[in-house]
C-alpha positions as CSV (number, residue, x, y, z in Angstrom):
1,M,-12.3,11.9,-6.4
2,R,-15.3,11.2,-4.0
3,V,-15.8,7.4,-2.9
4,I,-18.4,6.0,-0.9
5,L,-16.9,3.2,1.3
6,N,-19.6,0.7,2.5
7,G,-18.0,-1.4,5.5
8,A,-16.1,1.5,6.6
9,C,-15.5,0.2,10.1
10,G,-14.4,-3.1,9.2
11,R,-10.8,-4.3,9.3
12,M,-10.3,-3.8,5.4
13,G,-12.4,-0.7,5.4
14,Q,-10.2,0.8,7.8
15,V,-7.2,-0.2,5.6
16,F,-9.0,1.3,2.8
17,E,-9.4,4.6,4.6
18,R,-5.7,4.7,5.4
19,V,-4.8,4.0,1.8
20,F,-7.3,6.5,0.3
21,K,-5.9,9.4,2.5
22,E,-2.4,8.6,1.6
23,K,-3.1,8.2,-2.4
24,C,-5.9,10.6,-2.7
25,P,-5.0,13.7,-0.1
26,D,-7.7,15.9,-1.9
27,G,-10.1,13.1,-2.5
28,T,-13.2,12.9,0.0
29,L,-14.3,9.5,1.5
30,I,-17.7,8.9,2.5
31,P,-17.8,6.1,5.2
32,V,-20.9,3.8,5.6
33,D,-21.3,1.0,8.3
34,A,-24.1,-0.3,10.3
35,M,-21.7,-0.9,13.2
36,G,-20.3,2.4,13.1
37,Q,-21.1,5.4,15.8
38,A,-23.9,7.7,14.9
39,G,-22.3,11.0,13.7
40,E,-19.0,9.3,12.4
41,V,-20.6,7.4,9.9
42,Y,-23.7,6.8,7.8
43,R,-25.4,3.8,9.1
44,S,-26.8,2.9,5.5
45,L,-26.0,3.6,2.2
46,S,-29.6,5.1,1.7
47,D,-28.8,7.4,4.5
48,Y,-26.4,9.3,1.9
49,D,-27.5,10.7,-1.4
50,G,-24.8,13.5,-1.6
51,P,-22.4,13.8,-4.6
52,A,-20.1,10.8,-5.4
53,D,-18.1,9.1,-8.2
54,C,-18.1,5.4,-7.2
55,V,-18.9,3.0,-4.5
56,V,-16.3,0.8,-2.9
57,D,-17.7,-2.2,-0.9
58,F,-15.8,-4.0,1.8
59,S,-18.7,-5.1,4.1
60,H,-20.3,-8.6,3.6
61,H,-21.8,-10.4,0.7
62,S,-25.4,-10.4,2.6
63,Q,-25.6,-6.7,1.8
64,T,-25.2,-7.3,-2.2
65,A,-28.7,-6.9,-3.1
66,Q,-29.0,-3.2,-1.2
67,L,-25.4,-2.2,-2.5
68,T,-26.3,-2.9,-6.4
69,A,-29.7,-1.6,-5.8
70,Y,-28.4,1.6,-4.6
71,A,-25.4,2.1,-7.0
72,A,-27.7,1.2,-9.9
73,A,-30.1,3.7,-8.6
74,R,-27.6,6.5,-8.6
75,R,-25.9,5.5,-11.6
76,L,-22.4,5.1,-9.5
77,P,-19.8,2.7,-10.4
78,L,-19.2,-0.1,-8.2
79,V,-16.2,-2.1,-6.8
80,I,-17.3,-5.3,-4.8
81,A,-14.4,-6.4,-2.6
82,T,-16.4,-9.3,-1.1
83,T,-16.8,-12.8,-1.8
84,G,-19.3,-15.8,-1.1
85,Q,-22.1,-14.4,-2.9
86,T,-25.3,-16.6,-3.6
87,P,-26.8,-17.4,-6.8
88,E,-29.2,-14.7,-6.2
89,E,-26.7,-12.1,-5.2
90,L,-24.6,-13.0,-8.2
91,A,-27.7,-12.2,-10.1
92,A,-28.0,-9.0,-8.7
93,I,-24.7,-8.2,-9.5
94,Q,-25.1,-9.1,-13.1
95,T,-28.4,-7.1,-13.6
96,A,-26.8,-3.7,-12.1
97,A,-23.9,-4.4,-14.5
98,E,-26.6,-3.5,-17.2
99,T,-26.9,-0.2,-15.9
100,V,-23.7,1.0,-14.3
101,P,-20.0,-0.5,-14.6
102,V,-19.3,-3.1,-11.8
103,L,-16.1,-4.9,-10.9
104,P,-16.3,-7.7,-8.3
105,A,-12.9,-9.6,-7.4
106,S,-12.0,-12.3,-5.1
107,N,-8.4,-10.5,-4.7
108,F,-7.5,-7.0,-5.8
109,S,-3.9,-7.6,-6.0
110,L,-2.6,-6.8,-9.2
111,G,0.2,-9.6,-8.3
112,I,-2.5,-12.1,-8.3
113,V,-3.7,-11.1,-11.8
114,V,-0.6,-11.6,-13.3
115,L,-0.2,-14.9,-11.3
116,T,-3.6,-15.9,-12.7
117,S,-2.4,-15.2,-16.3
118,L,0.9,-17.5,-15.5
119,A,-1.1,-20.3,-14.3
120,R,-3.2,-20.3,-17.5
121,Q,0.1,-20.2,-19.3
122,A,1.6,-23.1,-17.0
123,A,-1.4,-25.1,-17.7
124,R,-1.1,-25.0,-21.4
125,A,2.5,-25.5,-21.7
126,F,2.4,-28.6,-19.3
127,P,-0.6,-30.4,-20.4
128,E,0.1,-33.8,-18.8
129,A,1.3,-32.2,-15.4
130,D,0.0,-32.7,-12.1
131,I,-1.1,-29.3,-10.6
132,E,-2.0,-28.4,-7.2
133,I,-2.7,-25.3,-5.5
134,V,-1.9,-24.4,-2.1
135,E,-3.2,-21.4,0.0
136,I,-2.3,-20.1,3.4
137,H,-4.0,-17.5,5.5
138,H,-4.5,-16.4,9.0
139,N,-6.2,-18.5,11.5
140,R,-9.1,-16.2,11.5
141,K,-10.1,-16.4,8.0
142,L,-13.7,-18.0,7.4
143,D,-14.0,-19.2,4.0
144,V,-12.4,-22.3,2.8
145,P,-10.7,-22.6,0.2
146,S,-10.1,-18.8,-0.3
147,G,-11.8,-17.0,-3.4
148,T,-8.7,-16.4,-4.8
149,A,-7.6,-20.0,-4.8
150,L,-10.9,-20.9,-6.5
151,T,-10.2,-18.2,-9.0
152,L,-6.9,-19.7,-9.6
153,A,-8.1,-23.1,-10.0
154,K,-10.9,-22.4,-12.2
155,A,-8.2,-20.4,-14.5
156,V,-6.2,-23.4,-14.8
157,Q,-9.6,-25.9,-15.3
158,G,-10.7,-23.4,-18.3
159,E,-7.2,-24.8,-20.2
160,R,-8.0,-28.4,-19.4
161,P,-11.5,-29.8,-20.4
162,G,-12.8,-32.6,-18.4
163,S,-10.8,-31.9,-15.3
164,R,-12.2,-31.9,-11.9
165,L,-11.1,-29.5,-8.8
166,V,-10.6,-31.7,-5.7
167,I,-10.9,-29.6,-2.6
168,G,-8.2,-31.3,0.0
169,R,-7.8,-35.0,-0.2
170,H,-9.6,-36.8,3.1
171,E,-9.4,-40.3,1.6
172,N,-6.9,-42.7,0.3
173,G,-6.3,-43.5,-3.3
174,K,-4.3,-42.7,-6.4
175,R,-4.6,-39.3,-7.7
176,S,-6.0,-39.1,-11.0
177,P,-4.5,-37.1,-13.9
178,A,-8.0,-35.2,-14.1
179,D,-7.5,-33.6,-10.5
180,I,-6.8,-30.0,-9.7
181,G,-6.0,-30.1,-6.1
182,V,-6.8,-27.2,-3.6
183,H,-5.4,-27.3,-0.3
184,S,-5.9,-24.8,2.7
185,L,-3.9,-23.9,5.4
186,R,-4.8,-21.6,8.4
187,M,-1.9,-20.4,10.8
188,G,-1.2,-17.4,12.7
189,N,-1.2,-14.1,11.1
190,V,-0.4,-15.0,7.6
191,V,-1.7,-12.3,5.3
192,G,-2.0,-14.7,2.2
193,I,0.0,-17.0,0.3
194,H,-1.2,-18.9,-3.1
195,E,1.3,-21.3,-4.6
196,I,0.5,-23.2,-7.9
197,H,2.6,-26.6,-8.2
198,V,3.0,-27.7,-11.9
199,C,4.8,-31.0,-11.7
200,T,5.8,-33.4,-14.5
201,D,7.8,-36.6,-14.2
202,T,10.9,-34.7,-14.8
203,Q,10.5,-31.0,-13.5
204,T,8.3,-28.8,-11.2
205,L,7.5,-25.3,-11.8
206,T,6.2,-23.5,-8.6
207,L,4.2,-19.8,-9.1
208,R,4.1,-18.2,-5.8
209,H,2.5,-14.9,-4.6
210,E,2.6,-13.6,-1.1
211,A,0.7,-10.7,0.2
212,Q,2.8,-8.9,3.0
213,D,0.5,-6.1,4.0
214,R,-3.2,-6.2,3.7
215,A,-2.6,-2.7,2.3
216,L,-2.1,-4.0,-1.2
217,F,-5.8,-5.1,-1.5
218,A,-6.9,-1.7,-0.5
219,E,-4.4,-0.5,-3.1
220,G,-5.8,-2.4,-5.9
221,A,-9.4,-1.5,-5.1
222,L,-8.8,2.0,-5.2
223,T,-6.8,1.5,-8.6
224,A,-9.7,-0.3,-9.7
225,A,-12.3,2.5,-8.7
226,R,-10.4,5.1,-10.4
227,W,-10.4,2.9,-14.0
228,L,-13.9,2.0,-13.4
229,C,-15.0,5.5,-13.2
230,G,-14.2,6.2,-16.8
231,M,-16.1,3.1,-18.3
232,G,-19.5,2.4,-19.3
233,A,-22.1,-0.1,-17.7
234,G,-20.8,-3.8,-17.8
235,L,-19.2,-6.5,-15.7
236,Y,-15.6,-6.2,-15.4
237,D,-12.5,-7.7,-13.7
238,M,-8.9,-7.2,-12.4
239,E,-7.4,-8.3,-15.5
240,A,-9.3,-5.7,-17.6
241,V,-7.9,-3.2,-15.1
242,L,-4.3,-4.6,-15.5
243,E,-4.8,-4.1,-19.5
244,G,-6.0,-0.7,-19.1
245,I,-2.9,0.4,-16.9
246,L,-0.6,-1.3,-19.4
247,G,-2.0,0.3,-22.2
């Protein structure tokens, strides 16, 4: 397997390289990063026109236009592991998906895929329950709330027409039954914890996922890349990958 890794010098890019070498000892990784040392990595995607099976992106959402254009032009499956895309960047992803298979995800943990499914099930099972989502990450994380927390919240919201997302609570007042709360904590070196609290007057169900090593995101992205190489053009998600694995 030959993978072009965009964002190779970043924190997650380096983790992906380590996981790739462990899981694909016979594979080839082509590193690309504008911040890399000349001669060690390609400074731009356009600098590499050699053989490849897919592109995995761990760079920054600001590279989305260049990334999607490159993948579409070369007919390469594309895994996007960045968040925070603008409406224009999201549109570029949709356009690329008309030509090649594209899989963007806010979190590549298969555990999170299962958690999202359970969140939907819990929202259906307890239609009157209060639902609050809490996410905890390290003190260097920039986005609030996390993309994963928003994905979970939207999954719950999809089961509750008329509900509204409330990002944190910064004012006094009674909680509305229509609220789906999302709360963010930033502290220490926490890799990532996501909790969904489903509470009625008589019981509480807590769904929880804890990432213990960033390698799990790289493992998920590699699994997604392998699966995506066998797919046709279109926009895919990690739920489709899990379904493919389970057969």
